[in-house]
N, C-alpha and C positions, 0 to 999 in steps of 0.2 A: 217356160223356165230356160230352155235352150236358146230361144230367140233373145231373151233378155241378156243371158250371158254372152251371146255372140255380139250384141250391140256394144257391151262393155269392153269386149276385147278389141273390137274395131276402133272404138274411141281411144283406148289406151295406146294403140299403135300409131295413131295419127297425130297425137299431140305430144309436145316435148315434156320431159320430166319436170315436175313442179317443185319448187323449193318451199320448204315448210319451216315454221318457227322452231327454234331449238327447244322451247318449252313443250312442244307437241311430240317430240321424239325422245326427250331425256328429262331427267329431274335432278335437282341439286341434292346431293347426299349429305343430309344433315340430321339423319335419324331414320328409323325403320317404322313402317306402318305395322300396328299390332292387330292381330285377329283375336277378338274377344268371344268368350262363350259363357253361357249360363244356362240354368234350368229354372223355369217358372210356371206359374199357373194362369190360365185364362179363364175368367168367370163370366157369367151373364149369358152363356149360350142357351139357346132355346131348344133343349133336349138333344142336342147334337154333340155333346161332350163324350168323354171316355166312358166305357162300360165297366162292369165289375171285373172283367178280365185284366184291366190295367190297374193292378193292385198298387203300384208305385204312386199313382195319382192320389189314391185314398191316403197313403202314408204321408205324402207331401202335404195334403190338406189338413191331416190330423196334426202334424208337426207345427204347421203355421198357427193353427188355433191354440195349441198348447203354449206357444211363445206369447200368445195374447191372453194367457191366463184363462182359457176356456177348456174345461175338461170334457172331452167328447169320446164316445164309443165308436171306434172305426167301423164296426159291424153295422152301425145304424146310419152310416153316411151313404147317401145316394148321390152320385157324382155326374149325372147326365147333363148338368149345366156347367161342368168344369172340365178342362182339358189341360194335361201336362204338355209343356212345349219346350223345345230347345230355342234359346235366345242367342243371337249372334250379332256381331257388329265389327266394323273396321275402324280403328282409331288412328288418326293422322298423328305423326310426330309433332306437329305444330298445334295440337289441340290444347286449349287452356281450360282451367277449372271454370265450370258454369256454361261452357259450350254445349249446344244441343246437337245430336246426331240421330239419324235414322237407325232403327234396329229391326232385324228380321226374326220372324217366329215360325216354327214348324212343329206340327204335332208329333208327340212321341208315342201316343197310344193309339186307340181305335176310334178317335173322334171322327165324325163324318163331315163336320164343317166348323170353322172358326168364326163364321159370319156373325157380327154383332157383339163379339166378345171384347173384354177389357183385360189387358195384362196387369197383374198385380206386381208390385215393386220387386224387381229382380236385379241382383248384382251380377255384373259381367267381369270376368277375370281374364288376364293375359296368360301366355304360356307358362310363366313362372308362378302363377297362382295369386298374383297381386290384383286386387280389385281396382278398376279404373272407371267404370261407368255404372250408374244406377238407372234402371229403365222401368217405365210403366206408361199405361195409356191405352186408348181404344185401338183396336186392330183393324187394319184395312186390308182386305183380301183381293181387291180388284176384280171381284166377280160375285157369283151367288150360287146357291145350291137350294132349289126349291122342290117341294113334293116329296113323295116316298120313294121306295125302291122300285125298280122296273121301269116300264115305259111311261109311268106317270110322273117321273121326276125330270126337272130341267136344271142343267148345270152349265155354268159358264166359268172358264178358268179353273185353276186348282184351288180348291176351297179349304185345304188344310195347311196351307202356308200363307203367310202375309207379312205386312210391315206395320211398324208403329212409327209413323212420321214424327220426327223430332222428339221421340219418346225417351231417348237416352240423354242423361246429363253427365258430363265429365266430373268426377269427384277427385280424381288424382291424375297429374300430368305424366305422360311418358318421358323417359329419358331422352334428351337430344344431344347430338354430337356438337361439341364446341369447335369453332374454327381454330385450326392450328397454324400459327404463323400467318403468312399471306397467301395461302394456297387453299383452294376448295376443289371438290370433286364433282364431276357430272357423271351420271350413270345413264346409259342408253337403255330405253325400254326394250329394244331388241338388239342384243349384241351383234356387231358386224364390224370387221376391220375397216372396210371401205367407208362406211358411214362415220366411224370414229375418226378416221384420217381426214375426211372432208370437213367434219365439225371442227376439228382443231385448226385446220387452215382457215375456215370461215371466221373463227373467233379472232385469230391473229389479224386477218384482213379488216374486220369490223373495227377493232380498236387500234389498228395501225401500229402494231408492235409485234415483231417477229419473236417466236419462241415463248409467247404468252401461254399457249395451250399445247399440251402434249398428250397424244393418245397412247396411254400406257398398256392398255389391253383392249379387246374387242368391245368392252362395255364401259370402260372408265376413261374419262378425260380429265387430266389434272390442269387446272387453270390458276395461274398466279394473278393475284389481285393487283391491278396497276397502281402505281404510286398515288395518282390523283384520287383514288378511291379507298386509300388505306385507313382513313379515319372511320370510327364506328358510325358516325352520322351519315357518311356517304356509301357505306357497305350495301344498304338496301337498294340504293340507286344503281350500284354496279350490278346487282343481281337482276334488277328490272331490265337494264340494258342488255345483259347477257341473254336473257330470255328472248329478246328481239332478233337475235342473230339467226339468219335463215341458212338452211343447209338442204341439199338434195339427198335424201336417204337412198341407200342401195338395198334393194330387196332380192332375196335368193329366189331362184326359180322353184315355184311351189304350186302344187295342185291339192286342194282340200276337198275331200269327198265325205259327205254325210249319208251313209247308207239308210238310216232310218227315215229321213225326209226326202231322199233323192236329190239332194242339193250338190252341185259341183261348182266350185270356185277355182278359176284358173288365174294365176298370177302372172306378172310380167316376166320376160326372158324365158318363157317355157317353149321348147321346141321338140319336134318329133323326128327321129331318123327315118331314112327311107325303109319302108316295110310294105308287105302285102298283108291284108287282114281279112279274115273270114269270120263272120258272126251270124249264126243262123243261116238265112238265105241271102245274106249280104256279103259282097266281096269287094274290098277296096284296095287299090294299089297306090301308095304314096311314092311318086317318082323321086329318084335321086339325081337325075341329070337335068340339064337346063334346056333340053330340046323340046320340052313339052309346050303346048300352046299356052299363052299368057292368060291368067285369070282376069276377068273384068274388074275384080275388086283388088287386084294387086298380088294375089297369091298364085301358086302353081296349080295347074289343072290336075285334079285327083280323079283317076279313072275308077268308075263305079260299075259293077255288074251285079244284077239280081238273078239268082237261080232258085226257083221255087221248089225244085224237087230234091237237090242234093248239094253238098258242099264241095267246092273245088279245093284241092290241096294248096297250102300256102307256098308261094314261089320262094326260091332259096337265095337267088343272087340279084343284086341291084348295083348300079354304079353309084359310088359315094359322091354326093354333090351338095348343093345348098339344101339345108334342112327345112322342110315345111313347118309351119307353127301349128299349135293346137287350134289356133283360129281357123286355119284352113280345114283341119279335120272336122272340127265342131260345125262349121258352116255346111259342109257337105253332108254330114250325118243328119243335121237339122233339116236339110232339104228332103231327105228320105224318110223323115218321120220317126227317127230313132228316139226312144223314150229316155228320160234321164237315168233310169236304172240300167238300161242297156249301155248308155254311155259310160256309167261307172264301171261296168264289167269290162268294157273295151279299154279304158284307161288303166285298169289293174293289169290286163293282159299285156298292154304296151310296156308297163313298168317291169313286169316279170321278164319280158323279152329284151329288156335293156334299150328299148327304142324311145322311151319317154325320158327326155333329158331334164328331169325335175324331181324334186322331193315330193313323193306321194303321201299325204296324210289322210288316213281314214279314221273317221269319228264314229 
């Protein structure tokens, strides 16, 4: 993992920043995506459904049968082939009646697997309680769960969550924002003043008209529709052209650490101040002066000492000079066989000491 991360860092430092399409870093603000939820029943399971402890599944099944004019005794129902699930989906503001979309299901009770089941018709509602989607169909879990409990079972992926591909049908359309006058708004996916300013400049340059786009805040760019695209017939063409504008996004210095998996992702512009570091039997000194021997890969030489018996105290004073990058640190630690989890501990300590010049995100 460290070797792969190191290769990515080296490649990122050697190539120029790449311009990307505006459609890949921003979206046109003409409505909000809705998160829909509902509760339903999956039937047809092979004895892997909810047990008697999941009493709400029995009540849901009883209510469904009563709506179909079937009188049943809840105490006589055995539900090992039925599972209660939460059903969710995301609805685009541009969805139309009759459009199909994927829905996700997740077990609410103690079912052991949803493999082979079929979702009964379930309605999905938005935050305000209005129903937008009706969903049903066979469930795909992308894995399997075979055998009984213990060593005799074989399991692949998480078998109590799944998808119903194209199982949702839009029955009511979400509200969309209408264009007011000759102005539209672009919203950046990752708010940033530098990226917003660059995007506004790139739009003006693309259409050859100064003052066409204005970055009003780190996430919003207001764009005036040019006169040649003012008619309703040409508006879609303007949006298509707008999406083609390229911009170089500016990313903050950021290090993302996942302690559960031991994954470390180091972004661009990340640097480390001059420090001395002791970790276990390992001692590193990152120089702050320019008098060190040049590294063959372009970085400064980092001094490494290994003490098998005891730790040396961390040195207190260094000359302030060019800041070595995390690439330099990771390369040298990688050469010494430092594990990903040890690297995570080192990065956390560097952040606490104020030597890691980046935002540290721990997941």
